[in-house]
C-alpha positions as CSV (number, residue, x, y, z in Angstrom):
1,M,-21.4,-21.7,-145.2
2,S,-21.0,-19.7,-148.3
3,T,-23.2,-16.6,-148.4
4,D,-23.4,-17.0,-152.2
5,Q,-25.5,-20.2,-152.0
6,P,-29.1,-20.2,-150.9
7,I,-30.1,-21.8,-147.6
8,R,-31.8,-25.0,-148.5
9,W,-34.9,-25.4,-146.4
10,G,-37.0,-28.4,-145.4
11,I,-40.3,-28.1,-143.6
12,I,-41.6,-30.6,-141.0
13,G,-45.4,-30.5,-140.9
14,P,-47.4,-29.3,-144.0
15,G,-50.1,-27.3,-142.3
16,A,-51.3,-23.7,-142.9
17,I,-48.4,-22.0,-141.3
18,A,-46.0,-24.1,-143.3
19,R,-47.6,-22.9,-146.5
20,T,-47.3,-19.3,-145.4
21,F,-43.6,-19.9,-144.5
22,A,-43.1,-21.5,-147.9
23,D,-44.4,-18.3,-149.5
24,G,-41.8,-16.5,-147.5
25,I,-39.1,-18.7,-148.8
26,A,-40.3,-18.2,-152.4
27,H,-40.1,-14.4,-152.0
28,S,-36.8,-14.3,-150.1
29,R,-33.3,-13.5,-151.3
30,T,-31.5,-16.2,-149.2
31,G,-33.7,-19.3,-149.2
32,K,-34.8,-22.2,-151.4
33,L,-37.5,-24.7,-150.4
34,V,-36.2,-28.2,-151.1
35,A,-38.5,-30.7,-149.3
36,I,-41.6,-31.1,-147.1
37,A,-41.8,-33.9,-144.6
38,T,-45.2,-35.3,-143.9
39,R,-46.6,-38.5,-142.3
40,N,-49.2,-38.7,-145.1
41,P,-47.5,-38.0,-148.5
42,E,-50.8,-38.9,-150.3
43,K,-52.6,-36.0,-148.7
44,P,-54.3,-34.0,-151.5
45,G,-52.9,-30.5,-152.3
46,L,-49.3,-31.0,-151.1
47,V,-47.8,-30.6,-154.6
48,E,-49.9,-27.5,-155.3
49,N,-49.3,-25.9,-151.9
50,F,-45.5,-26.5,-152.0
51,P,-44.6,-26.2,-155.7
52,G,-41.1,-27.5,-156.6
53,A,-40.5,-29.2,-153.2
54,R,-39.9,-32.9,-152.8
55,I,-42.6,-34.6,-150.7
56,V,-40.8,-36.8,-148.1
57,K,-42.6,-39.5,-146.1
58,G,-41.9,-39.3,-142.3
59,Y,-40.1,-36.5,-140.4
60,E,-37.0,-38.6,-139.7
61,A,-36.2,-38.8,-143.4
62,L,-35.7,-35.1,-143.5
63,L,-33.2,-35.1,-140.7
64,T,-30.7,-37.2,-142.7
65,D,-31.4,-35.5,-146.1
66,A,-28.0,-34.2,-147.3
67,E,-29.7,-31.6,-149.5
68,I,-31.2,-29.8,-146.5
69,D,-29.3,-27.1,-144.5
70,A,-32.1,-25.8,-142.3
71,I,-35.5,-27.1,-141.1
72,Y,-38.6,-25.1,-140.3
73,I,-40.7,-27.0,-137.7
74,A,-44.4,-26.4,-138.1
75,T,-45.9,-29.3,-136.1
76,P,-48.5,-28.8,-133.4
77,H,-46.9,-27.1,-130.3
78,T,-46.3,-30.5,-128.5
79,G,-43.9,-31.6,-131.3
80,H,-41.8,-28.5,-131.4
81,A,-39.1,-29.3,-128.8
82,E,-38.8,-33.0,-129.9
83,W,-38.2,-32.3,-133.5
84,A,-36.1,-29.2,-132.9
85,I,-33.7,-31.3,-130.8
86,K,-33.7,-34.2,-133.3
87,A,-32.9,-31.8,-136.1
88,I,-30.2,-30.0,-134.2
89,R,-28.6,-33.4,-133.3
90,S,-28.6,-34.2,-137.0
91,G,-26.6,-31.1,-137.6
92,K,-29.4,-29.0,-139.1
93,H,-30.1,-25.3,-138.4
94,V,-33.7,-24.9,-137.1
95,L,-36.4,-22.3,-137.1
96,V,-39.3,-23.3,-134.9
97,E,-42.8,-21.9,-135.1
98,K,-43.8,-20.1,-132.0
99,P,-43.9,-21.2,-129.3
100,I,-40.6,-22.9,-129.7
101,A,-41.5,-25.1,-126.8
102,L,-44.2,-25.5,-124.1
103,S,-42.1,-23.9,-121.4
104,A,-39.0,-21.9,-120.8
105,F,-37.3,-25.0,-119.4
106,D,-37.9,-26.9,-122.6
107,A,-36.7,-23.9,-124.7
108,E,-33.4,-23.7,-122.6
109,A,-32.8,-27.4,-123.5
110,I,-33.3,-26.7,-127.2
111,Y,-30.9,-23.8,-127.2
112,H,-28.4,-25.7,-125.2
113,E,-28.4,-28.4,-127.8
114,A,-27.9,-25.8,-130.5
115,K,-25.0,-24.3,-128.7
116,K,-23.3,-27.7,-128.4
117,A,-24.0,-28.5,-132.0
118,G,-22.9,-25.1,-133.3
119,V,-26.0,-24.5,-135.3
120,F,-28.6,-21.7,-135.7
121,A,-31.8,-22.0,-133.7
122,G,-34.6,-19.5,-133.6
123,E,-38.2,-18.9,-132.6
124,A,-40.4,-17.7,-135.4
125,F,-41.9,-14.5,-134.3
126,M,-41.9,-13.0,-137.8
127,Y,-43.0,-9.5,-136.8
128,R,-39.8,-9.0,-134.8
129,V,-37.6,-8.8,-137.9
130,H,-40.0,-6.6,-140.0
131,P,-39.0,-2.9,-140.6
132,Q,-42.2,-1.7,-139.0
133,T,-41.1,-3.2,-135.6
134,A,-37.8,-1.5,-136.0
135,K,-39.6,1.8,-136.6
136,I,-41.8,1.4,-133.5
137,V,-38.6,0.9,-131.4
138,E,-37.0,3.9,-133.0
139,L,-40.0,6.1,-132.1
140,V,-40.0,4.9,-128.5
141,K,-36.3,5.6,-128.2
142,S,-36.7,9.1,-129.7
143,G,-38.9,10.2,-126.9
144,V,-41.7,11.3,-129.2
145,I,-44.3,10.3,-126.6
146,G,-42.1,11.1,-123.6
147,T,-41.4,8.5,-120.9
148,V,-43.2,5.2,-121.5
149,R,-45.5,4.3,-118.7
150,I,-48.2,1.8,-119.9
151,I,-48.3,-0.7,-122.7
152,R,-51.6,-2.3,-123.7
153,S,-51.7,-5.1,-126.3
154,S,-54.0,-7.9,-127.3
155,F,-54.3,-10.7,-129.8
156,G,-57.7,-12.3,-129.7
157,F,-60.2,-13.8,-132.1
158,N,-63.5,-15.7,-131.9
159,M,-63.7,-19.3,-133.1
160,G,-67.5,-19.0,-132.7
161,S,-68.1,-22.2,-130.8
162,F,-66.3,-25.1,-129.1
163,K,-64.7,-27.3,-131.7
164,P,-63.3,-30.4,-129.9
165,E,-61.5,-31.6,-133.1
166,H,-59.6,-28.3,-133.5
167,R,-56.0,-28.0,-132.2
168,L,-56.8,-24.7,-130.4
169,F,-59.4,-26.5,-128.2
170,S,-57.3,-29.6,-127.7
171,N,-55.5,-30.1,-124.4
172,D,-53.5,-32.9,-126.1
173,T,-51.9,-30.4,-128.5
174,A,-51.4,-27.6,-125.9
175,G,-54.2,-25.5,-127.3
176,G,-55.7,-22.2,-126.0
177,G,-54.7,-18.6,-126.5
178,I,-51.7,-18.1,-124.2
179,L,-49.3,-20.3,-126.1
180,D,-50.8,-19.8,-129.5
181,V,-51.1,-16.0,-129.6
182,G,-50.4,-14.7,-126.1
183,G,-46.7,-14.7,-126.9
184,Y,-47.1,-11.9,-129.4
185,P,-48.4,-9.1,-127.0
186,V,-46.0,-10.4,-124.3
187,S,-43.0,-10.3,-126.6
188,M,-43.9,-6.8,-127.9
189,A,-44.4,-5.5,-124.3
190,R,-40.9,-6.8,-123.3
191,L,-39.5,-5.3,-126.5
192,I,-41.0,-1.8,-125.8
193,A,-40.1,-1.9,-122.1
194,G,-36.5,-2.6,-123.1
195,A,-36.5,0.1,-125.8
196,A,-37.5,2.6,-123.1
197,E,-34.3,1.6,-121.3
198,G,-32.1,1.5,-124.4
199,K,-32.0,-2.3,-124.2
200,P,-33.0,-5.0,-126.7
201,F,-35.7,-6.2,-124.2
202,L,-36.6,-6.1,-120.6
203,E,-37.9,-8.8,-118.2
204,P,-40.8,-8.1,-115.9
205,D,-40.2,-8.5,-112.2
206,K,-43.9,-9.4,-111.6
207,V,-46.5,-11.2,-113.7
208,S,-50.1,-11.7,-112.6
209,G,-52.6,-13.4,-114.8
210,V,-56.3,-14.4,-114.9
211,G,-58.1,-16.4,-117.5
212,H,-61.1,-18.6,-118.3
213,L,-60.5,-22.4,-118.9
214,G,-63.0,-24.0,-121.2
215,Q,-64.5,-27.5,-121.1
216,S,-61.3,-29.0,-122.6
217,G,-59.2,-27.3,-120.0
218,V,-57.4,-24.8,-122.3
219,D,-57.6,-21.0,-121.9
220,E,-60.3,-19.5,-124.1
221,W,-59.7,-15.9,-123.0
222,A,-57.0,-14.6,-120.6
223,S,-55.3,-11.4,-119.5
224,A,-52.1,-10.6,-117.6
225,V,-50.4,-7.6,-116.0
226,L,-46.6,-7.3,-116.3
227,K,-44.7,-4.9,-114.1
228,F,-41.2,-4.0,-115.3
229,P,-38.2,-2.7,-113.1
230,N,-38.3,0.7,-114.9
231,G,-41.9,1.2,-113.7
232,V,-43.6,0.4,-117.0
233,I,-46.8,-1.5,-116.7
234,A,-48.1,-3.8,-119.5
235,E,-51.6,-5.1,-119.8
236,V,-51.8,-8.0,-122.3
237,S,-54.6,-10.3,-123.3
238,C,-55.4,-13.1,-125.7
239,S,-58.4,-15.2,-126.7
240,I,-59.7,-17.8,-129.0
241,M,-63.3,-17.2,-128.1
242,A,-63.5,-13.4,-128.0
243,Q,-62.8,-10.9,-130.7
244,Q,-60.5,-8.1,-129.5
245,D,-59.4,-4.9,-131.1
246,N,-55.9,-6.2,-131.4
247,T,-54.2,-2.8,-131.1
248,L,-50.9,-2.1,-129.6
249,R,-51.0,1.1,-127.4
250,I,-47.8,2.6,-126.0
251,I,-48.8,5.3,-123.5
252,G,-46.2,7.8,-122.5
253,S,-46.0,11.0,-120.4
254,E,-46.5,13.2,-123.5
255,G,-48.7,11.1,-125.8
256,R,-49.3,7.6,-127.1
257,I,-48.5,5.3,-130.1
258,E,-51.1,3.0,-131.6
259,V,-50.5,0.2,-134.1
260,K,-53.3,-2.0,-135.3
261,D,-52.4,-5.7,-135.7
262,F,-48.7,-5.0,-135.1
263,W,-47.7,-8.6,-135.8
264,F,-49.2,-8.4,-139.3
265,A,-47.0,-5.3,-140.1
266,S,-47.6,-4.2,-143.7
267,G,-49.4,-7.4,-144.7
268,H,-48.7,-10.9,-145.9
269,K,-47.8,-9.9,-149.4
270,G,-46.6,-6.4,-148.6
271,G,-48.4,-3.1,-148.3
272,V,-48.5,-0.2,-146.0
273,G,-48.3,-0.4,-142.2
274,R,-49.5,2.5,-140.1
275,I,-48.2,3.8,-136.8
276,E,-50.4,6.4,-135.2
277,I,-49.0,9.0,-132.8
278,F,-51.3,11.0,-130.6
279,K,-50.1,14.1,-128.7
280,G,-52.9,16.2,-127.2
281,S,-55.2,17.1,-130.1
282,E,-52.5,16.4,-132.7
283,Q,-52.4,13.1,-134.6
284,Q,-49.6,11.9,-136.9
285,T,-49.4,8.8,-139.1
286,V,-46.1,7.2,-139.8
287,E,-46.4,4.9,-142.8
288,V,-44.1,1.9,-143.3
289,K,-44.4,0.8,-146.9
290,E,-43.0,-2.6,-147.9
291,D,-43.3,-4.5,-151.1
292,R,-41.8,-7.7,-149.7
293,W,-43.8,-10.5,-148.3
294,L,-44.1,-10.6,-144.5
295,Y,-42.5,-14.0,-143.9
296,S,-39.6,-13.3,-146.3
297,F,-38.1,-11.1,-143.7
298,E,-38.0,-14.0,-141.3
299,V,-36.5,-16.3,-143.9
300,D,-33.8,-13.8,-144.7
301,A,-33.0,-12.9,-141.1
302,A,-32.4,-16.6,-140.4
303,G,-30.5,-17.0,-143.7
304,D,-28.3,-14.0,-143.0
305,A,-27.4,-15.3,-139.5
306,I,-26.7,-18.8,-140.8
307,G,-24.6,-17.4,-143.6
308,A,-22.6,-15.3,-141.1
309,G,-22.0,-18.3,-138.8
310,E,-24.2,-16.8,-136.1
311,K,-26.4,-19.1,-133.9
312,E,-29.3,-16.8,-133.1
313,F,-31.4,-13.9,-134.5
314,R,-30.0,-10.4,-134.2
315,A,-32.1,-7.9,-132.3
316,P,-34.9,-7.1,-132.5
317,G,-35.3,-10.7,-133.7
318,M,-35.9,-13.1,-130.9
319,G,-32.4,-14.2,-129.7
320,W,-32.0,-17.1,-127.3
321,S,-32.3,-15.2,-124.0
322,D,-35.2,-13.1,-125.3
323,S,-37.0,-16.2,-126.4
324,I,-36.5,-18.0,-123.1
325,G,-37.6,-14.8,-121.2
326,N,-40.8,-14.6,-123.2
327,L,-41.7,-18.2,-122.3
328,R,-40.9,-17.5,-118.7
329,V,-43.7,-14.9,-118.7
330,L,-46.1,-17.3,-120.4
331,D,-45.1,-20.0,-117.8
332,Q,-46.1,-17.6,-115.0
333,W,-49.3,-16.5,-116.8
334,R,-50.3,-20.2,-117.2
335,A,-49.4,-20.9,-113.6
336,S,-51.6,-18.0,-112.4
337,I,-54.7,-19.6,-114.0
338,G,-53.8,-23.2,-113.2
339,L,-53.2,-24.2,-116.8
340,E,-51.1,-27.4,-117.1
341,Y,-51.5,-29.6,-120.1
342,G,-52.0,-33.3,-119.9
343,V,-48.9,-33.8,-122.0
344,E,-46.8,-32.2,-119.3
345,K,-47.8,-34.7,-116.6
346,S,-46.0,-37.9,-115.8
347,D,-48.6,-40.3,-117.2
348,R,-48.2,-38.7,-120.6
349,R,-44.6,-37.4,-120.6
350,T,-43.0,-40.8,-120.3
351,T,-40.0,-40.1,-122.6
352,N,-37.2,-37.6,-122.6
353,L,-37.7,-34.3,-124.4
354,A,-36.4,-35.7,-127.7
355,G,-39.0,-38.5,-127.5
356,G,-36.5,-41.2,-126.5
357,I,-36.5,-43.9,-123.8
358,V,-34.7,-42.8,-120.7
359,R,-31.7,-45.2,-120.1
360,R,-29.0,-45.0,-117.6
361,G,-25.6,-44.0,-118.9
362,S,-22.1,-44.4,-117.5
363,S,-20.2,-41.1,-118.0
364,I,-20.5,-40.0,-114.3
365,P,-17.9,-41.9,-112.2
366,Q,-19.2,-44.1,-109.4
367,R,-17.9,-44.8,-105.9
368,Q,-18.7,-47.1,-103.1
369,I,-20.3,-45.4,-100.1
370,P,-19.8,-47.1,-96.8
371,G,-23.0,-48.8,-95.8
372,I,-24.6,-48.7,-99.2
373,S,-24.4,-51.9,-101.3
374,K,-25.0,-50.3,-104.6
375,P,-22.4,-48.3,-106.5
376,A,-23.3,-44.6,-106.3
377,S,-22.5,-41.7,-108.6
378,V,-19.9,-39.3,-107.2
379,V,-22.4,-36.5,-107.1
380,T,-26.0,-36.3,-105.9
381,L,-28.8,-34.5,-107.7
382,G,-31.1,-32.2,-105.7
383,F,-34.1,-30.7,-107.5
384,E,-36.2,-28.7,-105.1
385,F,-36.6,-25.6,-107.3
386,F,-38.7,-26.8,-110.2
387,P,-42.3,-25.8,-110.5
388,N,-43.7,-29.0,-111.9
389,F,-43.0,-32.5,-113.2
390,A,-42.3,-31.4,-116.8
391,A,-39.6,-28.9,-115.8
392,A,-37.9,-31.2,-113.3
393,S,-38.0,-34.3,-115.6
394,L,-35.6,-32.6,-118.0
395,T,-32.8,-32.5,-115.4
396,L,-33.7,-35.9,-113.9
397,D,-33.6,-37.5,-117.3
398,A,-30.3,-35.9,-118.2
399,F,-28.6,-36.8,-114.8
400,Y,-29.7,-40.4,-115.1
401,E,-28.8,-40.7,-118.7
402,A,-25.3,-39.4,-117.8
403,G,-25.0,-42.1,-115.2
404,G,-26.2,-40.3,-112.1
405,N,-28.2,-42.5,-109.6
406,V,-28.1,-40.7,-106.3
407,F,-31.2,-38.4,-105.7
408,D,-31.8,-36.0,-102.8
409,T,-35.4,-35.4,-101.6
410,A,-36.9,-34.1,-98.4
411,F,-40.3,-34.1,-96.7
412,V,-40.4,-30.2,-96.6
413,Y,-39.2,-29.4,-100.1
414,G,-42.0,-27.6,-101.9
415,G,-44.5,-29.0,-99.4
416,G,-43.8,-32.5,-100.7
417,K,-43.6,-31.6,-104.4
418,T,-40.0,-32.8,-104.8
419,E,-40.9,-36.2,-103.4
420,S,-44.0,-36.5,-105.6
421,I,-42.0,-35.5,-108.7
422,F,-39.4,-38.1,-108.0
423,G,-42.0,-40.8,-107.5
424,D,-43.7,-39.8,-110.8
425,W,-40.4,-39.7,-112.6
426,H,-38.9,-43.1,-111.7
427,T,-42.2,-44.9,-112.2
428,S,-43.1,-43.1,-115.5
429,R,-39.6,-44.0,-116.8
430,N,-39.7,-47.5,-115.4
431,V,-36.3,-46.9,-113.8
432,P,-35.3,-50.1,-111.8
433,R,-35.5,-49.2,-108.1
434,D,-32.4,-51.2,-107.4
435,E,-30.4,-48.8,-109.6
436,I,-31.3,-45.8,-107.5
437,V,-29.7,-44.5,-104.3
438,L,-32.6,-42.5,-102.8
439,I,-32.1,-40.0,-100.0
440,G,-35.0,-39.0,-97.8
441,K,-35.1,-36.4,-95.1
442,G,-37.6,-35.6,-92.4
443,V,-38.3,-34.0,-89.1
444,H,-37.3,-30.4,-90.0
445,S,-37.8,-27.7,-87.4
446,P,-40.2,-27.1,-85.7
447,L,-41.5,-30.7,-86.0
448,C,-38.2,-32.2,-84.9
449,Y,-39.3,-35.0,-82.6
450,P,-38.7,-38.8,-82.6
451,D,-42.4,-39.7,-83.0
452,V,-42.6,-37.6,-86.2
453,I,-40.0,-39.7,-88.1
454,G,-42.3,-42.6,-88.8
455,K,-45.3,-40.5,-89.5
456,Q,-43.5,-38.3,-92.1
457,L,-41.8,-41.4,-93.6
458,D,-45.3,-42.8,-94.2
459,Q,-46.2,-39.8,-96.4
460,S,-42.8,-39.6,-98.0
461,L,-42.7,-43.2,-99.2
462,N,-46.2,-42.8,-100.6
463,R,-45.1,-39.7,-102.5
464,L,-41.9,-41.3,-103.6
465,K,-43.8,-44.4,-104.8
466,T,-41.4,-46.8,-103.1
467,D,-41.4,-48.8,-99.9
468,Y,-37.9,-47.7,-98.7
469,V,-35.2,-45.1,-98.9
470,D,-31.5,-46.0,-99.1
471,I,-30.4,-43.1,-96.9
472,Y,-32.3,-41.2,-94.3
473,F,-31.4,-37.9,-92.6
474,M,-33.0,-36.1,-89.8
475,H,-33.2,-32.7,-91.5
476,R,-32.4,-30.8,-88.3
477,D,-31.5,-31.7,-84.7
478,N,-33.4,-30.9,-81.5
479,T,-30.9,-30.8,-78.6
480,D,-33.8,-30.6,-76.1
481,I,-34.5,-34.3,-76.9
482,P,-32.1,-37.0,-75.7
483,V,-30.2,-38.2,-78.7
484,G,-31.1,-41.8,-77.9
485,E,-34.7,-41.3,-78.6
486,F,-33.9,-40.2,-82.2
487,V,-31.5,-43.2,-82.6
488,D,-34.3,-45.6,-81.4
489,A,-36.8,-44.1,-83.8
490,M,-34.5,-44.4,-86.8
491,D,-33.3,-47.9,-85.8
492,A,-36.9,-48.9,-85.7
493,E,-37.3,-47.9,-89.4
494,V,-34.2,-49.8,-90.3
495,R,-35.7,-52.9,-88.7
496,R,-38.9,-52.3,-90.5
497,G,-37.0,-52.3,-93.8
498,R,-38.0,-48.7,-94.7
499,I,-34.3,-47.5,-94.4
500,R,-32.2,-50.1,-96.2
501,G,-28.8,-48.4,-96.0
502,I,-27.6,-45.8,-93.7
503,F,-29.1,-42.9,-91.7
504,G,-27.7,-39.9,-89.9
505,G,-28.1,-36.2,-89.3
506,S,-28.4,-33.3,-91.6
507,N,-27.0,-30.1,-89.9
508,W,-25.9,-32.1,-86.8
509,T,-22.8,-31.2,-84.8
510,R,-19.9,-33.6,-84.2
511,E,-20.8,-33.8,-80.6
512,R,-24.3,-35.1,-81.2
513,M,-23.1,-37.5,-83.8
514,D,-20.6,-38.9,-81.4
515,E,-23.2,-39.1,-78.6
516,A,-25.6,-40.9,-81.0
517,A,-23.0,-43.4,-82.0
518,A,-22.0,-44.1,-78.4
519,Y,-25.7,-44.7,-77.4
520,A,-26.2,-47.1,-80.4
521,A,-23.1,-49.1,-79.4
522,K,-24.2,-49.3,-75.8
523,N,-27.8,-50.3,-76.5
524,G,-27.4,-52.6,-79.5
525,K,-28.9,-50.2,-82.0
526,T,-28.0,-49.2,-85.5
527,A,-25.5,-46.4,-85.4
528,P,-25.8,-43.2,-87.4
529,A,-23.4,-43.6,-90.3
530,A,-24.0,-40.6,-92.6
531,L,-23.9,-36.8,-92.4
532,S,-25.4,-34.0,-94.6
533,N,-23.7,-30.8,-93.6
534,N,-22.4,-28.0,-95.7
535,F,-18.9,-28.6,-97.0
536,S,-17.1,-26.3,-99.4
537,L,-13.7,-24.8,-100.3
538,A,-15.3,-21.6,-99.0
539,E,-16.2,-21.9,-95.3
540,M,-19.7,-20.8,-94.4
541,L,-19.4,-17.9,-91.9
542,D,-23.1,-17.4,-91.1
543,P,-25.8,-20.0,-91.5
544,I,-27.7,-19.7,-94.8
545,W,-30.9,-20.8,-93.0
546,A,-31.6,-21.2,-89.3
547,G,-30.2,-24.4,-87.9
548,C,-27.6,-24.9,-90.7
549,V,-24.3,-26.5,-89.8
550,A,-21.1,-26.3,-91.8
551,A,-18.4,-28.9,-91.7
552,S,-15.6,-27.2,-93.6
553,D,-13.2,-26.0,-90.9
554,D,-10.1,-27.8,-89.8
555,D,-11.6,-29.4,-86.8
556,W,-14.4,-30.9,-88.9
557,K,-11.9,-32.2,-91.4
558,K,-10.0,-34.0,-88.7
559,W,-13.2,-35.5,-87.4
560,L,-14.4,-36.6,-90.9
561,N,-11.0,-38.0,-91.7
562,A,-10.9,-40.0,-88.5
563,K,-14.5,-41.3,-88.8
564,Q,-14.7,-41.8,-92.6
565,I,-18.4,-41.1,-92.4
566,P,-19.8,-40.0,-95.8
567,N,-21.0,-36.4,-95.9
568,F,-23.6,-35.5,-98.5
569,A,-22.5,-31.9,-98.7
570,W,-25.0,-29.2,-99.6
571,S,-24.0,-25.9,-101.1
572,S,-20.7,-27.6,-102.1
573,Q,-19.9,-24.9,-104.6
574,G,-20.4,-22.0,-102.3
575,R,-23.8,-20.9,-103.7
576,G,-22.3,-18.6,-106.3
577,F,-19.2,-17.5,-104.3
578,F,-17.0,-18.9,-107.0
579,T,-18.9,-17.3,-109.9
580,D,-18.9,-13.7,-111.2
581,R,-21.8,-13.0,-108.7
582,A,-19.1,-12.6,-106.0
583,G,-16.0,-10.4,-105.7
584,R,-14.3,-8.1,-103.3
585,G,-16.0,-5.1,-104.9
586,K,-19.4,-6.8,-105.3
587,H,-22.1,-6.5,-102.6
588,D,-25.4,-6.9,-104.5
589,D,-26.1,-10.4,-103.3
590,E,-26.8,-10.1,-99.6
591,E,-26.7,-13.8,-99.0
592,I,-23.3,-14.3,-100.6
593,V,-21.8,-11.4,-98.6
594,R,-23.3,-12.5,-95.3
595,C,-22.4,-16.2,-95.6
596,W,-19.1,-16.3,-97.5
597,Y,-17.2,-13.0,-97.5
598,S,-14.0,-13.2,-95.5
599,D,-10.3,-12.6,-96.3
600,R,-9.6,-16.3,-96.0
601,N,-12.4,-17.3,-98.4
602,F,-11.3,-14.6,-100.9
603,D,-7.8,-15.9,-100.8
604,R,-9.1,-19.4,-101.6
605,R,-11.3,-18.0,-104.3
606,D,-8.2,-16.3,-105.8
607,R,-6.3,-19.6,-105.8
608,A,-9.3,-21.4,-107.4
609,I,-9.3,-18.7,-110.1
610,E,-5.5,-19.2,-110.7
611,L,-5.8,-22.9,-110.9
612,A,-8.8,-22.8,-113.1
613,T,-6.9,-20.5,-115.5
614,K,-4.0,-22.9,-115.7
615,L,-6.4,-25.8,-116.4
616,G,-8.6,-24.0,-118.8
617,R,-11.6,-24.4,-116.5
618,S,-13.9,-22.3,-114.3
619,P,-13.4,-21.6,-110.6
620,I,-16.7,-23.3,-109.8
621,H,-15.3,-26.5,-111.4
622,I,-12.3,-26.3,-109.1
623,A,-14.6,-25.8,-106.1
624,L,-16.5,-29.0,-107.0
625,A,-13.3,-31.0,-107.7
626,Y,-11.9,-29.9,-104.3
627,V,-14.9,-31.4,-102.5
628,I,-14.6,-34.7,-104.3
629,A,-10.8,-34.9,-103.7
630,Q,-11.0,-35.1,-99.9
631,P,-9.3,-38.0,-98.1
632,F,-12.7,-38.8,-96.6
633,P,-16.0,-39.5,-98.4
634,V,-17.8,-36.4,-99.5
635,I,-20.6,-36.7,-102.0
636,P,-21.6,-33.2,-103.2
637,L,-25.2,-32.3,-103.7
638,I,-25.7,-30.2,-106.9
639,G,-28.9,-28.3,-107.7
640,P,-28.8,-27.3,-111.4
641,R,-31.9,-25.6,-112.7
642,T,-31.2,-26.3,-116.3
643,I,-29.5,-29.0,-118.4
644,A,-26.8,-26.6,-119.3
645,E,-26.0,-26.0,-115.6
646,L,-26.1,-29.8,-115.0
647,E,-23.6,-30.5,-117.8
648,D,-21.4,-27.7,-116.7
649,S,-21.2,-29.1,-113.2
650,L,-20.6,-32.6,-114.5
651,S,-17.8,-31.4,-116.7
652,A,-15.7,-30.9,-113.5
653,L,-15.7,-34.6,-112.7
654,D,-12.7,-35.2,-114.9
655,I,-10.6,-32.9,-112.8
656,K,-8.4,-35.0,-110.4
657,L,-6.8,-32.7,-107.8
658,T,-3.7,-34.0,-106.1
659,P,-3.3,-33.8,-102.3
660,E,-0.8,-31.0,-102.9
661,Q,-3.2,-29.0,-104.9
662,V,-5.9,-29.5,-102.3
663,R,-3.6,-28.2,-99.6
664,W,-2.5,-25.3,-101.8
665,L,-6.1,-24.3,-102.4
666,E,-6.7,-24.3,-98.7
667,G,-3.7,-22.1,-98.2
């Protein structure tokens, strides 16, 4: 985009913050306001509040407007992610009023879309690009107050009384203080903690929050303590029902810095901002005089980035990783006080993040799994690491929309949370049950007994909101129990119709599998016909968890090839061994070192890197392609924590390794 032409802005949502941003555009050097999108174009005052702008009916119309370069999204919080993604997919640059999304997971999805589309995306913390903020950072770095030790910051006001009609008290619009104003003191604390280390920002390694939830279920006042790796402690608070002093205090070994209303800097229309420095009995005032309007700095910071072809704010503006990290802290703060909005739960969040109906795609290849009548995707999605439905649903939606239909759950994952999330997901999306290949697992140690199988399956099916699983695994083996007793118990569930495909062992040895098959054949029982052991290009040297069994060595490969039993392989990409987290000189990750470091594995890693370089891919892609390319059925389990990680894994599915390449990788 030519830097000589102004950035033509459109605004979605004509509320108070939109009017303030429009003032910023009017007093900027890079921007021009072209249009306002509203659902009610007849609303009084629009022409007066947004002079010179076209009034457009409906948000969708703005997305296809050829005269718009960038869109500022000023809807209530609950609409930020949806309209940001829609705008990005329409090829528009976006600036989203804070918070950019309700959670860090949602924000990651937005920035991933922006990366794919090649457009600018930013979160609108206007104070971050104001000269006063740069001056505060400069003073901290100069050591004027010595070593930073404590940061105290608040943003709180008093609405006077409960107002059910106001967005700040509405659970439906994600009201309360933490998301509305709590992000300011948190973002400043992370900025200052980073400045003390000479970094753009720093993430806390511990967050502990408390708060008061009012009658509508939103936080009316709340506080949190953040502990940073460099020893800095931050105390932050916010409120919508308590007036606070709203002063930033940076306390060092030799003095302190105080800034009143740091987010307001030198004022809406310009003025003088004051930074107070206290050292013993001495006090110094540093004035930051600015004639420019507060929001014009934000408009120009975005405009300069767009003009330069950059996709995010320059520091100390909120870049992508900074923005996501800030929301991670808010996520932890909310979790500490039990604050989950109704719109994040399955009965309300029935669409994907962009507001669309979840429909199954076809880009993930399918295969036929012995014993399963339905075609199955060549990879299986595991999702045990997500904190709640809203976070997990992003990845579940994306996997299903790409064509994935095999899902891995277990009785013990998150104390049943994974099973409940899956049950909520497939019912809230109305996903046809006959399109899903669902894996259930039970009887993990120490409750590894035959009579536990049926009892746990009762609970699992209730959580999963279904009356059967397609595949069932015993999560561990108990060799003190005759294998026939386990076969009998699983065969009984097959006959009851609660296992309608195949069953077998997860972390079972070849010997026990053979013994179980022999017992079944002799006694007219259903034989185990599936395995879920580790399988990877890197051979697991030491069990990751107690009772784990790997099936990657030569003897296992011979057995798998002879039996042609499908193996749903966990840790199929070596749990980071094929990424930059590992290397001959890297020993920070104790698990990777313990489980995977050997000369043979490093030789294989070297060859994966070499082949990846030739193919223009990543070593981790080669590791996944290797698993799928075996002459026996291996269905890798993948556990992405973001949509970006999911799509990165799925990008490996078009790599078709030849038998010669497989043998070469093995050495």
